[in-house]
C-alpha positions in Angstrom: 0.1 -0.2 0.2 1.5 3.1 -0.9 -0.1 6.6 1.1 0.6 10.2 0.4 0.1 12.5 3.7 -0.5 16.3 2.7 -0.2 18.8 5.5 1.1 22.5 5.3 4.6 22.0 7.3 6.6 18.3 7.1 5.8 16.1 10.1 9.1 16.6 11.3 9.3 20.2 11.1 12.6 21.9 12.4 10.5 24.7 14.2 7.4 22.2 15.4 5.2 24.4 13.7 1.5 23.2 12.8 0.7 22.3 16.1 -1.3 19.2 17.5 -2.2 18.1 13.8 1.6 17.8 12.9 2.0 15.6 16.2 -0.9 13.5 15.1 0.6 13.2 11.4 4.4 12.4 13.2 2.4 9.8 15.2 0.6 8.3 12.0 3.9 8.4 9.9 6.2 6.3 12.7 3.4 3.8 12.9 3.1 3.3 9.1 6.9 3.5 8.6 7.4 0.6 10.3 4.7 -1.7 8.5 5.8 -3.9 6.0 4.6 -3.4 2.5 3.7 0.2 3.3 5.2 3.3 1.6 5.0 6.7 2.6 4.8 9.9 0.8 4.8 13.3 2.5 3.9 16.6 1.0 3.8 20.2 2.3 3.0 23.5 0.9 2.5 27.4 1.6 5.5 28.1 3.7 8.6 27.5 0.9 9.4 30.2 -1.0 12.5 30.2 -3.6 13.5 33.4 -5.9 12.9 30.9 -8.5 9.8 31.9 -11.1 6.7 29.1 -11.1 5.4 26.7 -8.6 7.4 23.1 -8.4 7.8 20.6 -6.2 11.2 19.2 -4.8 12.3 16.3 -2.7 13.5 17.2 0.7 14.7 14.0 1.7 14.4 10.0 2.0 14.7 8.1 5.3 12.8 5.3 7.3 10.8 4.6 4.4 9.3 7.8 3.9 9.9 10.4 1.2 9.2 13.7 1.8 8.6 16.5 -0.7 7.6 20.2 -0.7 5.7 22.1 -2.9 8.0 25.6 -3.6 6.0 28.8 -4.3 2.3 27.8 -4.3 -0.4 30.6 -5.1 -1.4 29.7 -1.4 0.5 30.9 1.3 0.1 28.7 4.6 -1.5 28.8 7.2 -4.7 30.1 5.8 -5.0 33.8 7.4 -1.9 34.4 5.6 -3.9 34.2 2.3 -6.8 35.5 3.7 -7.7 38.0 1.0 -6.4 35.4 -1.7 -9.6 33.6 -2.4 -9.9 34.5 -5.7 -6.6 32.5 -6.4 -7.9 29.4 -4.4 -10.7 29.5 -6.8 -9.3 29.8 -10.1 -5.8 28.6 -10.0 -4.7 25.7 -11.7 -1.0 25.6 -11.3 -1.1 23.6 -8.2 -3.7 21.0 -9.5 -1.0 20.5 -12.7 2.0 20.1 -10.8 0.2 17.5 -8.4 -1.0 15.7 -11.2 2.5 15.4 -12.2 3.8 14.4 -9.1 1.0 11.7 -8.6 1.7 10.2 -12.1 5.9 10.1 -11.7 5.4 8.6 -8.1 2.2 6.5 -8.1 0.0 5.1 -8.2 -1.1 5.4 -4.7 -3.7 3.7 -2.7 -4.4 6.8 -0.3 -4.2 10.4 -0.5 -5.1 11.4 3.1 -5.3 15.4 3.3 -4.9 16.8 7.0 -6.4 20.0 5.5 -6.5 22.2 2.1 -4.4 25.0 3.5 -1.8 26.1 1.1 -3.3 24.2 -1.7 -6.3 25.4 -3.7 -9.9 23.4 -4.2 -8.9 22.1 -7.9 -6.5 19.9 -6.5 -9.4 17.9 -5.5 -11.0 17.4 -9.3 -7.6 15.1 -9.8 -9.6 12.5 -8.9 -11.2 11.8 -11.8 -8.0 11.2 -13.4 -6.9 9.1 -10.4 -10.2 7.0 -9.7 -8.6 4.0 -7.8 -6.9 6.5 -5.1 -8.8 6.8 -1.9 -9.2 10.9 -1.4 -9.6 11.4 2.3 -9.8 14.3 4.2 -9.3 15.1 8.0 -11.5 18.1 9.8 -9.0 19.4 12.4 -10.5 22.8 11.9 -12.9 24.3 9.9 -10.6 25.6 6.6 -13.2 23.7 4.5 -16.0 26.8 5.3 -14.0 29.1 6.6 -10.3 30.8 5.6 -10.1 32.3 9.0 -10.2 28.2 10.2 -12.3 28.9 13.7 -15.8 30.1 12.4 -15.0 32.8 14.9 -16.6 35.9 13.7 -14.7 39.5 14.7 -12.6 37.8 17.5 -16.0 38.6 19.1 -18.4 35.7 18.5 -19.2 31.9 17.2 -20.2 32.3 13.3 -23.4 31.0 12.6 -24.1 32.8 9.6 -21.9 34.5 6.8 -24.4 36.3 5.2 -23.4 35.0 1.7 -19.7 36.2 2.5 -20.5 39.7 3.6 -19.0 38.8 7.1 -16.2 37.6 5.9 -15.1 40.9 4.5 -14.3 42.4 7.8 -13.9 39.0 9.8 -9.9 39.4 10.4 -9.2 42.9 12.7 -5.7 42.4 11.1 -4.7 41.0 7.9 -1.3 39.7 7.8 0.9 41.3 5.4 1.4 39.0 2.7 4.3 40.5 1.0 6.1 40.6 4.5 5.5 37.3 5.2 6.8 35.8 1.9 10.2 37.7 2.0 10.4 36.2 5.5 9.6 32.5 3.9 12.1 33.2 1.3 15.0 34.0 3.7 13.7 31.1 5.9 13.9 28.9 3.0 17.1 29.4 2.0 18.6 29.6 5.7 16.9 26.0 5.9 18.9 24.1 3.1 21.9 25.3 5.0 20.3 23.9 8.5 20.2 27.2 9.9 16.9 27.6 11.6 15.4 30.8 13.9 15.9 28.8 17.1 19.7 27.3 16.2 22.8 28.6 17.7 24.0 29.3 14.1 21.1 31.4 12.9 21.7 34.0 16.6 25.4 33.9 15.8 24.8 35.1 12.0 21.7 37.3 13.3 22.6 40.4 12.0 23.8 39.1 8.0 20.0 37.0 8.5 18.4 41.0 9.3 20.8 42.5 6.4 19.6 39.7 4.1 16.1 40.5 4.8 16.3 44.1 4.4 17.7 43.7 0.9 14.4 41.3 0.5 12.1 44.1 1.9 13.3 46.4 -1.0 12.8 43.8 -3.9 9.3 43.8 -5.4 7.3 41.0 -5.6 4.1 40.5 -7.9 1.1 38.9 -6.3 -2.5 38.7 -7.3 -5.1 41.3 -6.5 -7.0 40.6 -3.3 -10.1 40.1 -5.4 -10.3 40.8 -9.2 -13.2 42.3 -11.1 -14.9 38.4 -11.4 -14.8 38.2 -7.8 -16.2 40.9 -5.3 -15.4 40.5 -1.9 -18.4 38.7 -0.4 -18.7 36.6 -3.5 -15.1 35.2 -3.3 -15.8 34.0 0.5 -19.1 32.7 -0.4 -17.9 30.6 -3.6 -14.9 29.5 -1.1 -17.3 27.7 1.1 -19.9 26.5 -1.9 -17.0 25.4 -4.0 -15.2 23.3 -1.0 -18.6 21.4 0.1 -19.4 20.9 -4.2 -16.1 19.2 -4.4 -15.4 17.2 -1.4 -18.7 15.9 -2.1 -18.2 15.1 -5.6 -14.4 13.8 -4.9 -13.7 13.0 -1.7 -14.3 9.2 -0.2 -14.4 9.6 3.2 -14.2 12.5 5.6 -12.8 12.1 9.0 -14.1 14.2 11.8 -12.4 14.4 15.6 -15.4 14.6 17.5 -19.9 14.1 16.9 -20.1 17.9 17.1 -17.8 18.6 14.1 -19.4 15.5 12.0 -22.7 17.5 13.1 -20.8 21.0 11.9 -19.7 19.3 8.6 -22.9 17.7 7.6 -24.8 21.2 8.2 -22.8 23.0 6.1 -23.7 20.4 3.2 -21.4 17.9 3.4 -23.0 14.4 3.0 -23.7 12.7 6.0 -23.0 9.4 4.6 -19.2 10.1 3.8 -18.7 11.3 7.3 -17.7 9.5 10.4 -16.0 10.4 13.7 -12.6 8.8 15.2 -11.4 10.7 18.1 -7.7 10.9 17.8 -5.5 9.2 20.0 -3.8 10.7 23.1 -0.5 10.0 24.9 -2.8 10.9 28.3 -5.2 7.7 27.8 -1.8 5.4 28.4 -2.5 5.7 32.0 -6.2 7.7 32.4 -8.3 7.5 35.3 -12.0 6.5 35.0 -12.7 7.6 38.5 -12.4 10.9 40.5 -8.9 11.3 41.6 -9.9 14.1 44.5 -12.5 12.8 47.6 -15.7 14.2 47.6 -15.7 17.1 50.3 -19.2 18.1 51.6 -18.1 21.5 52.8 -16.6 22.7 49.3 -16.3 22.2 45.7 -12.7 23.1 43.9 -12.3 23.9 40.1 -9.9 24.8 37.7 -9.7 27.0 34.4 -6.7 26.4 32.5 -5.4 27.6 29.3 -5.8 31.4 28.0 -7.4 34.6 29.1 -9.4 34.8 25.4 -13.1 35.1 24.7 -12.8 32.4 22.3 -11.9 30.0 25.2 -14.8 31.2 27.4 -12.3 33.1 30.0 -14.3 36.5 30.0 -17.1 34.4 30.3 -16.3 32.1 32.9 -15.3 35.4 35.2 -18.8 37.2 34.5 -20.2 33.6 35.6 -18.5 34.1 39.0 -19.6 37.6 39.8 -22.7 36.8 39.1 -23.0 33.2 41.0 -25.2 33.4 44.2 -23.3 34.4 47.3 -23.9 31.9 49.4 -22.9 29.0 46.6 -19.4 31.2 46.3 -18.5 30.7 50.0 -18.7 27.0 49.3 -16.5 27.5 45.9 -12.7 27.3 45.7 -11.6 28.7 42.3 -8.7 28.2 40.6 -7.5 30.3 38.0 -4.0 28.9 35.5 -3.6 31.7 32.7 -0.6 33.9 31.8 -1.8 37.0 32.8 -2.4 39.3 29.6 -5.2 41.8 30.4 -4.5 44.0 33.8 -7.8 45.0 34.1 -9.3 41.6 34.1 -7.0 40.5 36.5 -7.8 43.1 38.8 -11.3 42.0 38.7 -10.5 38.6 39.5 -8.4 39.6 42.4 -11.4 41.6 44.0 -13.5 38.3 44.0 -11.5 36.9 46.5 -13.1 37.8 49.6 -16.6 36.4 47.5 -15.2 32.9 47.4 -13.8 30.4 50.1 -10.6 30.5 48.4 -9.2 32.3 45.1 -5.6 30.6 43.5 -4.1 32.6 40.6 -1.1 31.2 38.7 0.3 33.4 36.0 0.9 31.2 32.9 2.0 27.6 33.9 4.6 24.8 32.6 3.9 21.5 32.5 5.7 20.7 35.5 3.4 23.2 37.3 0.2 21.4 36.9 0.3 18.9 39.6 0.2 21.7 42.0 -2.5 23.8 39.9 -4.6 20.8 40.2 -4.0 19.4 43.7 -7.6 18.8 45.2 -9.2 19.8 42.3 -13.0 18.6 41.7 -14.1 19.8 38.4 -12.4 21.3 35.5 -14.2 24.4 33.6 -14.2 23.9 29.7 -16.2 27.2 29.0 -15.4 27.7 25.0 -17.8 29.9 22.6 -16.2 28.6 19.6 -16.7 25.1 18.2 -13.4 23.8 19.5 -13.1 21.0 18.4 -12.0 18.6 21.0 -9.7 21.1 23.0 -6.5 19.3 24.5 -7.0 20.5 27.7 -10.6 18.7 28.9 -8.7 15.8 27.7 -6.1 16.2 30.4 -8.3 17.0 33.1 -10.4 13.7 32.3 -7.1 11.4 32.1 -6.0 12.9 35.8 -9.6 11.9 36.9 -11.1 15.6 36.7 -14.7 15.8 35.5 -15.3 18.6 33.2 -18.0 21.1 33.0 -18.1 22.0 29.1 -20.0 24.3 26.9 -22.5 23.3 24.1 -19.9 24.1 21.0 -17.2 22.1 20.0 -16.4 18.5 21.5 -15.7 18.7 25.0 -18.8 17.6 26.1 -18.6 14.6 24.3 -16.2 13.3 27.1 -19.1 12.3 28.9 -23.0 11.7 27.9 -24.2 13.0 31.4 -26.3 16.3 30.5 -25.2 17.3 34.0 -21.9 18.4 32.8 -22.7 20.7 29.5 -24.6 23.6 29.7 -25.5 26.5 26.9 -22.6 28.2 25.6 -22.8 31.4 26.9 -25.3 31.1 29.0 -24.4 32.4 32.6 -27.8 31.3 34.4 -27.2 27.6 32.9 -23.8 27.6 33.8 -24.6 28.8 37.3 -27.2 26.4 37.7 -25.2 23.2 37.2 -22.6 24.8 39.6 -24.7 25.5 42.5 -26.2 21.8 41.8 -22.5 20.2 42.1 -22.0 22.6 45.4 -25.2 21.4 47.2 -24.6 17.4 45.8 -21.2 17.3 45.5 -21.8 13.0 45.2 -23.1 14.0 41.4 -19.5 14.2 40.4 -19.6 10.5 40.0 -22.7 10.5 37.0 -19.4 12.0 35.2 -17.6 8.6 35.2 -21.0 6.3 35.1 -21.4 7.9 31.2 -17.7 8.8 30.2 -16.0 8.2 27.2 -12.7 5.9 27.5 -9.9 7.9 25.8 -8.5 6.3 22.8 -4.8 5.3 22.7 -3.0 6.6 19.7 -2.5 3.2 18.7 -5.7 2.4 19.3 -7.1 5.2 16.7 -4.3 4.5 14.3 -5.4 0.8 14.1 -8.8 2.1 13.5 -7.5 4.0 10.6 -5.7 1.2 9.3 -8.4 -0.5 8.8 -10.4 1.5 6.8 -7.2 2.2 4.4 -6.8 -1.6 4.0 -10.7 -2.6 3.7 -11.3 0.5 1.1 -7.5 0.8 -0.6 
């Protein structure tokens, strides 16, 4: 079996760009590269740019039964936000389809092409299914890029995007548009230094930093032609509307199967127009499943309940909602509540407001940021984790970590965190302070209800278990 994996960075990226998806891909490739009769190819696009004209594919290296390639000078920069105003290119470009066609002819036939995202590519590459009918085209849904070039369905950094009004809302969605030409010049510098194994976090880079800065200043003076943000054929809202419509149409027509990381993501895909018969949920395996606890780690205290918020001081993560809910919580209930907050302090005003709540609660414990080694101290005696996200967070890592450590999670109805237990007691309506505080009050008064979380829990899947599930699909369908 021959498999091609696509992501916008390589699985072994020197700078560890690409977040959890890159780690996931690394796990997949480590597993399959050790299997007999399986050939692995990887391809990335959108971050490698040279002074050479045109778009082309070059081989990076070959090791451990893995052949790595990259697309250089892609007309679509990655990650997606870097090309936010390039939707006409995404819709019309054929150069990526043409060079990918040649790549598949020269290196195929492939049994599987597994796209982790389409960032760095253009939608027309899916049309290659017509020419490579025997190859299974598979998509994973790690974010919402297929429907939203902002990728998170998070409108104006303020609210969940439930209606983009035919693309009109997309025009002003980003408060800051990344400077295309500046990023392009950085990527060019990065490309040539990378060929010499010199990376921004390396000792050698720090030694030649002044030279690198000089090279960047020279590049800044060069003028690079790029497509205008929107051509006459595509007014702004039209381009964003067609971005979503074309992706859905092409996915339905050409993709054999779509894997989502939670049932909520599957529901969103189907609501967007993806054919339900093509979509299935496959919970990604996690290292935290290896030693997961399946019952409460902290004993129940009838006198108090300790809750924790871990993560970021960001609106989309529900942090400001959480603080607002604490302010409005009944004073008598608050006297039995211990609150732990672990987040880097990025907002002095809100930190002062939180400190002002100390007299309201039985105890208020604050951590200004944290590292992995701090987690045992942060979670000491914690009875309940809070994941109050306001955006459709696919499956938050913090929820997985808390559950694996024996801490039940009270999660919002958005995203996949609430799926870690089927008990409705631990799921509140996103953004609804009254619904949130009603559940907190119930658990303070009846702490034994914490056990209900475990009675209806989802057992976390180990990495190998998930990959075996994926492998079974490959074997049965390839």
